[in-house]
Backbone as a ProteinNet text record, in pm:
[ID]
protein_1_A
[PRIMARY]
MTPMFSFVFCLAGVIALCLAMRRHWNSVFPQRPYQPGAALMLRVLGSSALLLAAVFPAAAYGTGVGLVVFLGLLTVAHFALAVALPYLGFDKSRQRSV
[TERTIARY]
22859.5	22886.4	22841.7	22795.2	22733.7	22609.2	22535.7	22399.5	22434.9	22551.3	22554.9	22571.7	22682.1	22730.1	22582.2	22547.9	22370.3	22274.7	22303.5	22205	22225.5	22355.6	22455.7	22438.2	22392.9	22381.4	22224.7	22123.6	21966.4	21939.4	22008	21956.6	22010.5	22118.9	22170.2	22114.6	22074.9	21955.7	21830.8	21793.9	21644.1	21646.4	21752.5	21786.9	21798.2	21888.8	21924.8	21799.8	21673.7	21552	21465.4	21492.4	21379.9	21401.6	21572.6	21593.6	21585.4	21581.5	21540.9	21393.4	21309	21164.7	21184.1	21131.2	21097.1	21077.9	20954.2	20931.6	21046.8	21085.1	21158.8	21289.1	21339.6	21418.2	21418.1	21309.1	21285.4	21235.4	21220.2	21167.8	21338.4	21438.3	21606	21637.6	21623.1	21730.3	21618.9	21558.2	21498.7	21550.1	21658.2	21750.9	21783.7	21791	21862.1	21738.3	21748.8	21659.4	21680.7	21563.7	21563.2	21635.1	21686.8	21805.7	21730.2	21652.7	21687	21765.5	21871.9	22015.6	22050.8	22055.4	22106.9	21982.4	21890.4	21762	21759.1	21837.9	21862.9	22012.8	22060.9	22170.8	22159.5	22087.8	22018.2	21971.8	21882.7	21817.5	21925.1	21993.9	22106.2	22199	22226.6	22315.9	22247.4	22091.4	21975.8	21970.1	21934.5	21910.3	22066.7	22141.8	22282.4	22286.6	22289.8	22312.4	22244.3	22061.8	21994.9	22043.9	22098.5	22139.5	22259.9	22320.5	22469	22406.5	22307.7	22266.7	22238.1	22154.7	22089.9	22219.8	22327.1	22422.7	22492.4	22489.6	22599	22532.7	22405.5	22356.7	22316.4	22313.5	22259.9	22412.2	22513.7	22638.6	22665.4	22636	22664.3	22596	22453.1	22336	22321.2	22331.2	22292.4	22132.3	22091.9	22006.2	21863.6	21809.3	21691.5	21691.4	21769.1	21775.1	21830.7	21953.4	21994.2	21892.9	21808.8	21690.4	21583.2	21567.1	21447.9	21565.1	21656.2	21724.4	21734.5	21743.3	21788	21645	21527.7	21390.4	21366.4	21405.6	21398.8	21502.1	21592.2	21699.1	21633.8	21571.9	21514.1	21417.9	21326.9	21196.5	21254.9	21318.2	21422.9	21432.1	21542.6	21541.9	21445.3	21350.6	21252.6	21167.3	21138	21082.2	21173.9	21303.7	21408.5	21406.6	21409.1	21395.7	21294.3	21159.7	21027.8	20998.4	21040.5	21047.2	21153.6	21286.7	21352.7	21338.1	21277.9	21239.2	21157.4	21019.4	20983.2	21050.2	21152.7	21195.1	21341.6	21405.2	21491.6	21456.4	21304.8	21234.1	21278.3	21238.7	21220.5	21081.2	21036.8	20921.7	20817.4	20911.2	20824.6	20673.6	20683.1	20567.8	20453.6	20460.9	20374	20320.2	20377.9	20344.1	20240.9	20166	20023.1	20079.3	19992.7	20015.2	19928.6	19931.7	19836.5	19773.6
7111.7	7202.3	7331.5	7314	7460.1	7451.9	7347.6	7396.4	7462.7	7383.5	7476.5	7613.7	7624.4	7762	7851.4	7782.4	7890.1	7887.6	7825	7797.6	7877.1	7887.3	7991.8	8138.4	8161.1	8276.6	8339.3	8233.6	8233.4	8284.5	8166.6	8214.3	8367	8379.2	8503.4	8671.3	8587.1	8727.2	8717.1	8613.7	8600.4	8692.4	8640	8697.3	8857.1	8889.7	9031.3	9129.8	9034.2	9118	9145.6	9043.3	9023.7	9149.7	9141	9275.6	9404.9	9404.4	9544.4	9580.9	9513.9	9535	9610.2	9723.1	9756.6	9651.5	9594.1	9502.7	9393.1	9312.5	9217.2	9243.7	9389.1	9451.2	9482.1	9547.8	9535.7	9430.2	9342.8	9155.9	9153.4	9138.4	9070.2	9168.8	9285.5	9411.6	9477.9	9475.5	9554.6	9666.2	9703.7	9747.8	9862.5	9840.2	9933.5	9941.6	10140.5	10188.4	10153.9	10129.4	10117.9	10218	10234.3	10321.1	10306.5	10411.8	10373.1	10371.2	10429.1	10425.9	10255.2	10197.6	10063.9	9971.1	9999.7	9915	9927.2	10033.9	10041	9952.8	9930.6	9878.2	9738	9688	9545.5	9489.5	9611.3	9572	9529.1	9612.9	9629.5	9486.1	9457.4	9344.8	9200	9220	9051.3	9069.7	9162	9141.5	9105.1	9149.9	9104.2	8958.4	8907.6	8759.9	8709.8	8731.9	8636.2	8651.7	8733.6	8726.1	8640.3	8676.6	8596.5	8453.1	8375.9	8278.6	8188.3	8279.9	8265.8	8214.9	8330.2	8273.5	8109.6	8081	7977	7862.4	7827.5	7725.6	7716.2	7859.5	7886	7843.6	7891.1	7887.9	7698	7650.5	7513.1	7403.6	7448.1	7359	7422.6	7515	7537.9	7616.6	7720.8	7866.8	7792.3	7737.4	7647	7578.8	7433.7	7409.7	7472.8	7552.5	7642.9	7705.3	7777.1	7889.1	7800.7	7676.2	7589.5	7541	7509.2	7404.9	7576	7710.6	7839.3	7840.7	7822.4	7861.3	7762	7615.3	7520	7551.6	7614.7	7638.6	7743.9	7823.8	7969.6	7947.1	7808.2	7794.3	7747.6	7662.6	7581.6	7674.3	7753.9	7850.3	7945.5	7969.8	8059.8	7988.9	7826.6	7755	7763.7	7705	7675.3	7827.4	7981.7	8070.5	8085.2	8075.3	8042.6	7994.7	7847.4	7719.4	7775.1	7818.2	7828.6	7986	8052.1	8189.9	8167.5	8080.7	8120	8007.8	7867.9	7807.7	7890.9	8027.4	8055.9	8194.9	8210.1	8294.5	8470.1	8444.1	8573.2	8665.7	8762.8	8837.6	8789.6	8808.7	8765.3	8845.4	8930.2	9031.4	8985.8	8868.6	8837.9	8671.5	8630.4	8528.4	8541.5	8458.8	8489.3	8433.4	8457.8	8428.8	8377.6	8230.5	8154.4	8156.7
-1957.5	-1893.6	-1944	-2037.3	-2092.1	-2033.1	-1999.9	-1915.2	-1794.3	-1725.1	-1562	-1587	-1678.9	-1659.9	-1709.3	-1799.6	-1863.3	-1743.1	-1638.5	-1551.6	-1390.6	-1383	-1291	-1367.1	-1445.1	-1534.6	-1524.2	-1546.3	-1555.5	-1412.5	-1313.6	-1181.2	-1101.2	-1107.6	-1152.1	-1197	-1295.1	-1364.5	-1278.5	-1245.4	-1246	-1092.9	-993	-896	-876.5	-965.9	-967.6	-995.1	-1125.8	-1147.6	-1037.4	-976.6	-842.5	-782.2	-689.1	-624.3	-676.8	-846.7	-880.7	-817.9	-768.2	-717.8	-601.2	-544.8	-431.2	-318.1	-347.1	-264.7	-210.5	-301.9	-291.5	-246	-260.1	-228	-62	-8.4	125.4	167.1	100.9	225.3	225	139.4	139.2	220.1	200.4	274.3	377.8	505.4	553.6	574.9	628.8	731.7	629.4	468.8	375.8	251.2	311.7	195.7	56.1	-9.6	-141.7	-245.5	-304.8	-420.8	-582.8	-615.6	-774.6	-849.3	-806.3	-905	-919.3	-769	-770.8	-811.2	-860.9	-893.8	-1076.4	-1129.6	-1249.3	-1269.1	-1207.8	-1215.1	-1196.3	-1087	-1135.2	-1258.9	-1268.9	-1428.3	-1524.4	-1525.2	-1657.7	-1595.4	-1521.7	-1476.5	-1502.6	-1436.5	-1467.5	-1619.5	-1686.8	-1816.5	-1884.7	-1873.3	-1953.9	-1921.2	-1776.9	-1735.2	-1818.9	-1814	-1888	-2055.4	-2135.4	-2256.3	-2267.8	-2165.8	-2163.4	-2114.7	-2066.5	-2044.6	-2175.1	-2233.8	-2357.5	-2483	-2484.7	-2566.8	-2527.2	-2470.3	-2377.5	-2484.4	-2450.2	-2568.6	-2664.3	-2701.1	-2850	-2928.9	-2895	-2931.5	-2930	-2828.4	-2804.6	-2905.6	-2918.8	-2980.3	-3092.8	-3125.6	-3241	-3198.8	-3274.1	-3245.3	-3184	-3259.6	-3214.2	-3127.1	-3090.7	-2951	-2879.3	-2874.4	-2790.1	-2696.2	-2769	-2721.1	-2629.9	-2682.5	-2616.9	-2474.2	-2503	-2367.3	-2217.2	-2295.6	-2238.1	-2165.7	-2224	-2151.8	-2063.1	-2098.8	-1988.4	-1840.8	-1870	-1798.3	-1692.3	-1752.2	-1715.9	-1626.7	-1666.8	-1609.7	-1469.8	-1458.9	-1382.3	-1305	-1346.2	-1197.4	-1150.5	-1238.7	-1154.8	-1080.3	-1095.2	-975.5	-895.2	-897.1	-754.2	-702.2	-784.6	-672.1	-585	-655.5	-590.9	-489	-493.5	-382.6	-272.1	-351.8	-186	-101.7	-225	-69.3	41.8	47.7	165.3	225.3	239.6	312.4	375.6	280.2	359	459.4	465.3	582.3	525.7	427.1	344.5	383.7	349.7	404	514.7	643.8	748.2	773	682.7	759.5	685.2	579.7	533.3	622.4	713.4	759.3	891.2	872.4	954	1084.1	1235.7	1308.8	1366	1449.1	1471.7	1592.2
[MASK]
++++++++++++++++++++++++++++++++++++++++++++++++++++++++++++++++++++++++++++++++++++++++++++++++++

């Protein structure tokens, strides 16, 4: 159960940190203007989610093994996001016309 909670927080943190970048924000929300205040809030929320995601396995498995589990889950979260985004149809401006 602990790895599942940690994975959810990893995925939420990665998504928040990605949306804090202007390029990714404009890809996901093309009709909304980018706001630096919202980006700061997303950075804080993303960093807090990743910190919380590291605490769960560290408390359950000990510091050494818990941090290794956290880094593995963080890698899986990054990979899942990188694989899912092209299939969801974001960033249509970068698609090539044949």
